[in-house]
PAZAPA-4460 file (N, C-alpha, C; in steps of 0.05 Angstrom, whole numbers, plus 32768, in hexadecimal, padded with zeros to 4 digits):
% residues 243
    n_x    n_y    n_z   ca_x   ca_y   ca_z    c_x    c_y    c_z   seq   type   mol
   8323   81C2   81DD   8336   81AD   81E5   8329   8191   81E2     1      X     A
   8310   818F   81E9   8302   8175   81E7   8302   816B   81CA     2      X     A
   82FF   817E   81B7   82FE   8176   819B   8319   816B   8193     3      X     A
   832F   8177   819C   8349   816E   8195   834F   8153   81A1     4      X     A
   8345   814E   81BA   8349   8134   81C7   833A   811F   81B7     5      X     A
   8321   8125   81AF   8311   8112   81A0   831E   810B   8186     6      X     A
   8329   8120   8178   8336   811C   815F   834F   810B   8163     7      X     A
   835E   810F   8178   8376   80FF   817D   836F   80E2   8182     8      X     A
   8359   80DD   8191   8350   80C2   8195   8349   80B4   817B     9      X     A
   833B   80C2   8169   8333   80B7   8150   834B   80B0   813F    10      X     A
   835F   80C2   813E   8377   80BD   812F   8386   80A5   813A    11      X     A
   8387   80A3   8154   8394   808C   8161   8386   8072   8159    12      X     A
   836B   8072   815A   835C   805A   8154   8361   8052   8136    13      X     A
   8361   8066   8125   8366   8061   8108   8381   8054   8104    14      X     A
   8395   805E   8112   83B0   8053   810E   83B2   8036   8117    15      X     A
   83A2   802F   812B   83A1   8013   8134   8393   8002   8120    16      X     A
   837C   800C   8115   836C   7FFC   8102   837C   7FF5   80E9    17      X     A
   838E   8007   80E0   839E   8002   80C8   83AE   7FE9   80CB    18      X     A
   83B6   7FE2   80E3   83C7   7FCA   80E7   83B7   7FB1   80EE    19      X     A
   839D   7FB3   80EF   838C   7F9C   80F5   8387   7F8D   80DB    20      X     A
   838F   7F74   80D8   838C   7F65   80BF   836E   7F60   80B9    21      X     A
   8368   7F5F   809F   834C   7F5A   8097   8342   7F3F   80A0    22      X     A
   8354   7F2C   80A5   834C   7F11   80AD   833F   7F11   80C9    23      X     A
   8341   7F27   80D8   8334   7F28   80F2   8316   7F25   80EF    24      X     A
   830C   7F2A   80D6   82EF   7F28   80D1   82E5   7F0C   80D7    25      X     A
   82F6   7EF8   80D4   82ED   7EDC   80D8   82E4   7ED8   80F5    26      X     A
   82EE   7EE9   8107   82E8   7EE6   8124   82D0   7EF6   812C    27      X     A
   82C7   7F09   811C   82B1   7F1A   8124   8298   7F18   8113    28      X     A
   829B   7F0C   80FB   8284   7F09   80E9   8272   7EF2   80F2    29      X     A
   8258   7EF3   80ED   8246   7EDD   80F3   824E   7EC4   80E5    30      X     A
   8245   7EAD   80EF   824C   7E93   80E3   8242   7E8F   80C7    31      X     A
   822D   7E9E   80BF   8222   7E9B   80A4   8231   7EAB   808F    32      X     A
   8246   7EB9   8097   8257   7EC8   8084   8273   7EBD   8085    33      X     A
   827C   7EB3   806E   8297   7EA6   806C   82A6   7EB1   8054    34      X     A
   82C0   7EAE   8054   82D1   7EB5   803E   82EA   7EA3   803E    35      X     A
   82F7   7EA1   8027   830E   7E90   8024   8328   7E9F   802C    36      X     A
   832C   7EB7   8021   8344   7EC6   8026   833E   7EE3   802B    37      X     A
   834E   7EEF   803D   834C   7F0C   8043   8366   7F19   803C    38      X     A
   8365   7F31   8031   837D   7F41   802B   837A   7F5D   8036    39      X     A
   8390   7F6A   803C   838F   7F85   8046   838A   7F86   8063    40      X     A
   837D   7F9C   806C   8376   7F9F   8088   8359   7FA5   808C    41      X     A
   8351   7FA7   80A5   8335   7FAB   80AB   832B   7FC6   80A0    42      X     A
   833E   7FD8   809B   8337   7FF3   8091   8332   7FF2   8073    43      X     A
   8344   7FE5   8064   8342   7FE3   8047   834C   7FC8   803F    44      X     A
   833A   7FB7   8034   8342   7F9C   802D   832F   7F8F   801B    45      X     A
   8332   7F74   8019   8320   7F65   8007   831F   7F48   8012    46      X     A
   830B   7F3A   8008   8307   7F1E   800F   82FE   7F0F   7FF6    47      X     A
   8306   7EF6   7FF3   82FE   7EE6   7FDC   82EB   7ED0   7FE4    48      X     A
   82DA   7EC7   7FD1   82C7   7EB2   7FD5   82B5   7EB7   7FEE    49      X     A
   82AC   7ED0   7FF0   829B   7ED7   8006   827F   7ECB   8002    50      X     A
   8274   7EBF   8017   825A   7EB2   8015   8249   7EBB   802D    51      X     A
   8230   7EC2   8027   821D   7EC8   803C   8206   7EB5   8039    52      X     A
   8202   7EA4   804D   81EE   7E8E   804B   81F5   7E7D   8032    53      X     A
   81E2   7E7C   801F   81E6   7E6C   8007   81EE   7E7D   7FEF    54      X     A
   81F4   7E96   7FF4   81F9   7EA9   7FDE   8217   7EAD   7FDB    55      X     A
   8223   7EA6   7FC4   823F   7EAA   7FBE   8243   7EC6   7FB3    56      X     A
   8253   7ED6   7FC0   8257   7EF2   7FB8   8271   7EF7   7FAA    57      X     A
   8283   7EE3   7FAA   829D   7EE6   7F9C   82B0   7EF8   7FAC    58      X     A
   82BC   7F0C   7F9E   82D0   7F1E   7FAA   82C2   7F37   7FB4    59      X     A
   82C9   7F3F   7FCC   82BE   7F58   7FD8   82D5   7F69   7FE2    60      X     A
   82D4   7F83   7FDA   82E9   7F96   7FE3   82DB   7FAC   7FF3    61      X     A
   82E9   7FB7   8007   82DE   7FCC   8017   82F3   7FE1   801F    62      X     A
   82E9   7FF9   8024   82FA   800F   802D   82E9   8020   803F    63      X     A
   82F1   8022   8058   82E2   8032   806B   82E6   8050   8066    64      X     A
   82D2   8060   806D   82D1   807D   8069   82D5   808B   8084    65      X     A
   82ED   8096   8089   82F3   80A3   80A3   82DF   80B9   80AA    66      X     A
   82D5   80C7   8096   82C3   80DE   809C   82AB   80D6   80AC    67      X     A
   82A2   80BD   80A9   828A   80B5   80B8   828E   80B3   80D6    68      X     A
   82A6   80B0   80DE   82AC   80AE   80FB   82A4   80C7   810A    69      X     A
   82A4   80DE   80FC   829D   80F7   8109   827F   80F9   810E    70      X     A
   826F   80E7   8101   8252   80E6   8105   824B   80CE   8116    71      X     A
   825F   80C3   8123   825B   80AC   8135   824F   8094   8126    72      X     A
   8257   8090   810D   824E   8079   80FE   8267   806E   80EF    73      X     A
   8263   8056   80E4   8278   8048   80D5   826E   8044   80B9    74      X     A
   827E   804D   80A5   8276   804B   8089   828C   803D   8079    75      X     A
   8285   802F   8064   8298   8023   8053   828D   8021   8036    76      X     A
   829E   8027   8023   8298   8022   8007   829E   8005   8000    77      X     A
   828C   7FF7   7FF4   828F   7FDA   7FF0   828A   7FD4   7FD2    78      X     A
   829A   7FC3   7FC7   8297   7FB8   7FAC   8297   7F9A   7FAD    79      X     A
   8285   7F8E   7F9E   8282   7F71   7F9D   8281   7F68   7F80    80      X     A
   828D   7F51   7F7A   828B   7F46   7F5F   828E   7F28   7F5E    81      X     A
   827E   7F1C   7F4E   8282   7EFF   7F46   8277   7EFC   7F2A    82      X     A
   8274   7EE3   7F21   826C   7EDE   7F06   824F   7EE6   7F00    83      X     A
   823E   7EE8   7F15   8222   7EED   7F11   8219   7F09   7F1B    84      X     A
   822A   7F16   7F2B   8221   7F30   7F37   8238   7F42   7F3D    85      X     A
   8235   7F5B   7F36   8248   7F70   7F3D   8239   7F86   7F4B    86      X     A
   8243   7F90   7F62   8235   7FA4   7F71   8248   7FB7   7F7F    87      X     A
   823E   7FCF   7F85   824D   7FE2   7F95   8239   7FF2   7FA6    88      X     A
   8241   7FFA   7FBE   8230   8009   7FD0   8240   8013   7FE7    89      X     A
   8233   8024   7FF7   823F   802E   8010   822F   8022   8027    90      X     A
   823D   8015   8039   8231   800A   8051   8235   801D   8068    91      X     A
   8220   8023   8077   8222   8036   808E   8216   8029   80A6    92      X     A
   8225   8029   80BC   821B   801D   80D5   821C   8032   80EB    93      X     A
   8205   8037   80F7   8204   8047   810F   81F3   8037   8123    94      X     A
   81D9   803D   8124   81C7   802C   8134   81C0   8013   8125    95      X     A
   81BD   8015   810B   81B6   7FFF   80FA   81C6   8000   80E0    96      X     A
   81C5   7FEB   80D1   81D4   7FEA   80B8   81C4   7FF7   80A1    97      X     A
   81D1   8007   8091   81C5   8013   8079   81D7   800F   8061    98      X     A
   81CC   8008   804A   81DA   8007   8031   81D1   801E   8020    99      X     A
   81E3   802F   8016   81DC   8047   8007   81E7   8045   7FEB   100      X     A
   81D9   8051   7FD8   81E1   8053   7FBC   81EA   8038   7FB1   101      X     A
   81D8   8025   7FB4   81DE   8009   7FAB   81DA   8007   7F8D   102      X     A
   81EF   7FFE   7F7F   81ED   7FF9   7F63   81F7   7FDC   7F5E   103      X     A
   81E7   7FCD   7F4F   81EF   7FB1   7F49   81E5   7FAA   7F2E   104      X     A
   81F4   7F98   7F21   81EC   7F8D   7F07   81F7   7F71   7F05   105      X     A
   81E7   7F61   7EF6   81F0   7F45   7EF4   81DD   7F34   7EE5   106      X     A
   81DF   7F1A   7EE9   81D0   7F06   7EDB   81B6   7F00   7EEA   107      X     A
   81A0   7EFF   7EDB   8186   7EF9   7EE8   8185   7EDD   7EF4   108      X     A
   8199   7ECD   7EEF   819A   7EB2   7EFC   819B   7EB4   7F1A   109      X     A
   81A2   7ECC   7F24   81A3   7ED0   7F41   8187   7ECC   7F4D   110      X     A
   8172   7ECF   7F3D   8157   7ECB   7F46   8150   7EAD   7F4B   111      X     A
   8161   7E9B   7F40   815A   7E7F   7F41   8158   7E75   7F5E   112      X     A
   8167   7E81   7F70   8165   7E79   7F8C   8149   7E7E   7F97   113      X     A
   813B   7E92   7F8C   8120   7E99   7F95   810B   7E89   7F86   114      X     A
   8112   7E80   7F6D   80FE   7E73   7F5C   80FF   7E55   7F5C   115      X     A
   8114   7E49   7F68   8119   7E2D   7F66   8102   7E1C   7F72   116      X     A
   80F4   7E27   7F87   80DE   7E18   7F93   80C6   7E16   7F80   117      X     A
   80C6   7E26   7F6A   80B0   7E25   7F58   80B7   7E18   7F3D   118      X     A
   80CE   7E0C   7F3C   80D7   7DFE   7F23   80DC   7E11   7F0C   119      X     A
   80E5   7E2A   7F12   80E9   7E3E   7EFE   8106   7E48   7F00   120      X     A
   8112   7E4D   7EE9   812C   7E5A   7EE9   8129   7E74   7ED8   121      X     A
   813C   7E86   7EDB   813B   7EA0   7ECD   8155   7EA5   7EBE   122      X     A
   8152   7EB3   7EA7   8169   7EBB   7E98   8166   7ED8   7E90   123      X     A
   817C   7EE6   7E8C   817B   7F02   7E85   818F   7F12   7E95   124      X     A
   818D   7F2C   7E95   819F   7F3D   7EA5   818E   7F51   7EB5   125      X     A
   819A   7F5C   7ECA   818B   7F6F   7EDA   819E   7F86   7EE3   126      X     A
   8192   7F9C   7EE9   819F   7FB3   7EF5   818F   7FBD   7F0C   127      X     A
   819D   7FC2   7F23   818F   7FCA   7F3B   819A   7FE5   7F45   128      X     A
   8189   7FF7   7F4B   8190   8011   7F57   817F   8016   7F6F   129      X     A
   818C   8016   7F87   817D   801A   7FA0   8189   8033   7FAE   130      X     A
   8178   8045   7FB5   8181   805D   7FC3   818A   8056   7FE0   131      X     A
   817A   8043   7FEB   817F   803D   8007   8173   8022   800F   132      X     A
   8182   8013   801E   8178   7FFA   802A   8180   7FFB   8048   133      X     A
   816C   7FFC   805A   8173   7FFD   8076   8169   7FE3   8084   134      X     A
   8177   7FDA   8098   8171   7FC2   80A7   816C   7FC9   80C4   135      X     A
   815A   7FBA   80D0   8154   7FBC   80ED   814F   7FA1   80F8   136      X     A
   815F   7F99   810C   815D   7F7F   8118   815F   7F69   8103   137      X     A
   8173   7F6C   80F0   8179   7F59   80DB   8163   7F56   80C6   138      X     A
   814F   7F68   80C6   813B   7F68   80B2   813C   7F82   80A1   139      X     A
   8133   7F80   8088   8132   7F98   8078   811C   7FAB   8083   140      X     A
   8124   7FC3   808A   8112   7FD6   8096   8108   7FEA   8081   141      X     A
   8119   7FF1   806E   8111   8005   8059   8122   8000   8040   142      X     A
   8115   8002   8029   8123   7FFE   8010   8115   800F   7FFA   143      X     A
   8125   801D   7FEB   811A   802E   7FD5   812C   802B   7FBC   144      X     A
   811F   8027   7FA5   812F   8026   7F8D   8120   8016   7F77   145      X     A
   8130   800B   7F65   8124   7FFC   7F4F   8137   7FE6   7F45   146      X     A
   812B   7FD2   7F39   813A   7FBC   7F2C   812E   7FB8   7F10   147      X     A
   813F   7FB7   7EFC   8136   7FB4   7EE0   8143   7F9B   7ED4   148      X     A
   8134   7F8B   7EC7   813E   7F73   7EB8   813C   7F78   7E9A   149      X     A
   8152   7F74   7E8C   8153   7F7A   7E6F   8163   7F65   7E60   150      X     A
   8155   7F51   7E54   8139   7F49   7E59   8139   7F32   7E6D   151      X     A
   8121   7F29   7E72   811D   7F13   7E85   810D   7EFC   7E78   152      X     A
   8117   7EE4   7E7C   8108   7ECC   7E73   8105   7EB9   7E8A   153      X     A
   80ED   7EAE   7E8D   80E7   7E9A   7EA2   80E4   7E7F   7E95   154      X     A
   80F3   7E6C   7E9F   80F4   7E51   7E93   80E9   7E3D   7EA6   155      X     A
   80D3   7E30   7E9F   80C6   7E1B   7EAF   80BB   7E06   7E9C   156      X     A
   80A1   7DFF   7EA2   8093   7DED   7E8F   8092   7DFA   7E74   157      X     A
   808E   7E14   7E73   8090   7E24   7E5A   80A5   7E3A   7E5E   158      X     A
   80B0   7E43   7E49   80C3   7E5A   7E4A   80B5   7E73   7E41   159      X     A
   80B5   7E87   7E53   80A7   7EA0   7E4D   80BB   7EB7   7E4D   160      X     A
   80BC   7EC4   7E36   80CD   7EDC   7E34   80BD   7EF4   7E3E   161      X     A
   80C7   7F00   7E55   80B8   7F15   7E62   80C1   7F31   7E58   162      X     A
   80D5   7F33   7E47   80DF   7F4C   7E3D   80ED   7F5C   7E53   163      X     A
   80E9   7F77   7E53   80F5   7F88   7E67   80E2   7F8A   7E7F   164      X     A
   80EC   7F82   7E96   80DB   7F83   7EAE   80E6   7F98   7EC1   165      X     A
   80D5   7FAB   7EC8   80DC   7FC1   7EDA   80CE   7FBE   7EF5   166      X     A
   80DC   7FC3   7F0A   80D0   7FC2   7F25   80D9   7FDA   7F35   167      X     A
   80C6   7FE5   7F44   80CB   7FFC   7F56   80C6   7FF2   7F72   168      X     A
   80DA   7FF7   7F84   80D9   7FED   7F9F   80D5   8003   7FB3   169      X     A
   80C1   8001   7FC4   80BC   8015   7FD9   80B4   8007   7FF3   170      X     A
   80BA   8014   8009   80B2   800A   8023   8099   8019   802C   171      X     A
   8085   8009   8034   806C   8014   803E   8064   8005   8057   172      X     A
   8060   8015   806C   8059   8009   8086   806C   7FF4   808F   173      X     A
   8063   7FDB   8091   8074   7FC6   809B   807D   7FB2   8086   174      X     A
   807C   7FBB   806D   8084   7FA9   8057   808F   7FB9   803F   175      X     A
   809B   7FAA   802D   80A7   7FB5   8015   8095   7FAE   7FFD   176      X     A
   808F   7FC1   7FEC   807F   7FBC   7FD4   8090   7FBE   7FBB   177      X     A
   808F   7FA9   7FAB   809E   7FA8   7F92   8089   7FA8   7F7B   178      X     A
   8086   7FBF   7F6F   8073   7FC2   7F59   8081   7FBB   7F3F   179      X     A
   8076   7FA8   7F2F   8083   7F9F   7F17   8071   7FA2   7EFF   180      X     A
   807E   7FA6   7EE8   8071   7FA7   7ECE   8086   7FA1   7EB9   181      X     A
   807D   7F99   7EA1   8090   7F92   7E8C   8088   7F9F   7E72   182      X     A
   809A   7F9C   7E5E   8094   7FA5   7E43   80A2   7F92   7E2F   183      X     A
   8096   7F8F   7E18   80A1   7F80   7E02   80A4   7F62   7E08   184      X     A
   8093   7F58   7E19   8094   7F3B   7E20   807F   7F2B   7E12   185      X     A
   8080   7F11   7E15   806B   7EFF   7E0A   8051   7F01   7E1A   186      X     A
   8053   7F0D   7E32   803B   7F12   7E42   803F   7F2E   7E4F   187      X     A
   8028   7F3B   7E55   8029   7F54   7E64   8028   7F4D   7E82   188      X     A
   803A   7F59   7E91   803C   7F53   7EAE   8038   7F6D   7EBE   189      X     A
   8026   7F6C   7ED1   8022   7F82   7EE4   801C   7F76   7EFF   190      X     A
   8021   7F85   7F14   801A   7F7C   7F2F   802F   7F85   7F43   191      X     A
   802D   7F7A   7F5B   8040   7F81   7F70   8046   7F69   7F82   192      X     A
   805C   7F6B   7F8F   8064   7F57   7FA3   8069   7F65   7FBD   193      X     A
   805C   7F5C   7FD2   8060   7F67   7FED   8073   7F55   7FFC   194      X     A
   8089   7F60   8006   809D   7F51   8015   809E   7F5B   8031   195      X     A
   809B   7F49   8045   809A   7F50   8061   80B5   7F4B   806F   196      X     A
   80B8   7F55   8087   80D1   7F53   8095   80DB   7F37   8099   197      X     A
   80C9   7F24   809D   80D1   7F09   80A2   80D5   7EF9   8089   198      X     A
   80D7   7F07   8072   80DB   7EFC   8057   80C3   7EEC   804C   199      X     A
   80AC   7EEF   8059   8094   7EE5   804C   808C   7EF9   8037   200      X     A
   807D   7EF0   8022   8076   7F01   800C   8059   7EFB   8003   201      X     A
   804D   7F0F   7FF6   8033   7F0C   7FE9   8036   7F17   7FCD   202      X     A
   8035   7F05   7FB9   8037   7F0E   7F9D   801B   7F0E   7F91   203      X     A
   8014   7F24   7F85   7FFA   7F27   7F77   7FFF   7F34   7F5C   204      X     A
   8002   7F24   7F47   8009   7F2E   7F2D   7FF6   7F23   7F18   205      X     A
   7FF5   7F31   7F02   7FE3   7F2A   7EEC   7FF3   7F26   7ED2   206      X     A
   7FEE   7F10   7EC4   7FF9   7F0B   7EA9   7FE3   7F0D   7E95   207      X     A
   7FE8   7F1C   7E7F   7FD4   7F1F   7E6A   7FE1   7F1C   7E4F   208      X     A
   7FD3   7F0D   7E3D   7FDE   7F08   7E23   7FDE   7F22   7E12   209      X     A
   7FF0   7F24   7DFF   7FF2   7F3A   7DED   7FF8   7F31   7DD1   210      X     A
   7FFE   7F43   7DBF   8002   7F3C   7DA3   801B   7F2A   7D9F   211      X     A
   802D   7F2A   7DB3   8045   7F19   7DB1   8042   7EFD   7DBD   212      X     A
   802B   7EF8   7DC9   8026   7EDF   7DD7   8023   7EC8   7DC2   213      X     A
   8031   7EB2   7DC6   802E   7E9B   7DB5   8018   7E89   7DC1   214      X     A
   800E   7E77   7DB0   7FFA   7E64   7DBA   8004   7E53   7DD1   215      X     A
   801E   7E4C   7DD0   802A   7E3C   7DE5   8029   7E4A   7DFF   216      X     A
   8030   7E64   7DFF   8030   7E75   7E17   8013   7E78   7E21   217      X     A
   8001   7E7E   7E0F   7FE5   7E83   7E17   7FD9   7E6A   7E24   218      X     A
   7FDE   7E53   7E18   7FD4   7E3A   7E23   7FE0   7E33   7E3E   219      X     A
   7FF9   7E3C   7E42   8007   7E35   7E5B   7FFF   7E48   7E72   220      X     A
   7FF3   7E5F   7E6C   7FEC   7E72   7E80   7FDA   7E67   7E96   221      X     A
   7FC7   7E56   7E8D   7FB3   7E4C   7EA0   7FBE   7E3A   7EB5   222      X     A
   7FD7   7E31   7EB2   7FE3   7E20   7EC6   7FF2   7E2F   7EDC   223      X     A
   7FF5   7E49   7ED9   8005   7E58   7EEC   7FF4   7E6A   7EFF   224      X     A
   7FDA   7E6C   7EF9   7FC9   7E7D   7F09   7FAC   7E79   7F04   225      X     A
   7F9C   7E8D   7F0C   7F7F   7E8C   7F09   7F76   7E9F   7EF3   226      X     A
   7F67   7E93   7EE0   7F5E   7EA3   7EC9   7F48   7EB7   7ED1   227      X     A
   7F4B   7ED0   7EC9   7F38   7EE5   7ECF   7F24   7EE9   7EB8   228      X     A
   7F10   7EFA   7EBD   7EFB   7EFE   7EAA   7F05   7F0C   7E90   229      X     A
   7F1B   7F1B   7E92   7F26   7F28   7E7B   7F3B   7F17   7E6C   230      X     A
   7F3D   7EFE   7E74   7F50   7EEC   7E67   7F6C   7EEC   7E73   231      X     A
   7F71   7EFE   7E85   7F8C   7EFF   7E91   7F8D   7EE9   7EA7   232      X     A
   7FA5   7EE4   7EB0   7FAA   7ED0   7EC5   7FB5   7EDE   7EDE   233      X     A
   7FA9   7EDA   7EF4   7FB2   7EE6   7F0D   7FC2   7ED1   7F1E   234      X     A
   7FD9   7ED9   7F27   7FE9   7EC9   7F39   7FE9   7ED6   7F55   235      X     A
   7FDB   7EC9   7F68   7FD9   7ED4   7F83   7FE5   7EBF   7F96   236      X     A
   7FFD   7EC5   7F9F   800C   7EB0   7FAD   801B   7EBC   7FC5   237      X     A
   801B   7EAC   7FDB   8029   7EB4   7FF3   803E   7E9F   7FF9   238      X     A
   8054   7EA7   8006   8069   7E94   800D   807F   7EA2   801C   239      X     A
   8096   7E94   801D   80AD   7E9F   802B   80C6   7E9C   801A   240      X     A
   80D6   7EB0   8017   80EE   7EAE   8008   8102   7E9D   8017   241      X     A
   8110   7E8C   8008   8125   7E7B   8014   813F   7E82   8008   242      X     A
   814D   7E94   8015   8167   7E9E   800B   817D   7E92   801C   243      X     A
***
């Protein structure tokens, strides 16, 4: 009998949710999340010109998954698209927020928000596949997957074609490690970036010339890091991401 009562309560709540307009989100979302227009209802709808902090996400569509209610959690399939980024994933909320089966592809210009403090811009395309991203107290708690750039070019004092850049992302202890390497670039790139919960990072990467390196690139290497005994250049830098 208790199971039937619980099921009846869930059905009743679902019937109410269907009639709640999507625009109700403006009253419950944090101040750093805004949108221009909402369509549909809180159960299945969309929003245009969605912005989180300084990041423009364009149009976002969502559809909640009723089956998750039986596990005392809330799940929704979400699609996002704008001129620079298209993504889709499942968001799950129980004790904390989790993003599952994240797939995204877009323009490498999205990195410019991270590189602008260094006078560098990026061009190319990327594809991201993440099995899971979990948050705890508004910080990234766990992340697993990879991001591939095909190809990537960094534009600053000199323009360096980095070729195909592959990165593997794993969570270890209290930080995330992004191991990176490239192929078919004007320089060989290896190293890792450690990203901590408070968005501070420690980048330790090595650039080494190869048969594709031009004299211009080789001469410019000494300005971006410390020259090692094998002729490579090491970039060892700490800072904080400003997103």
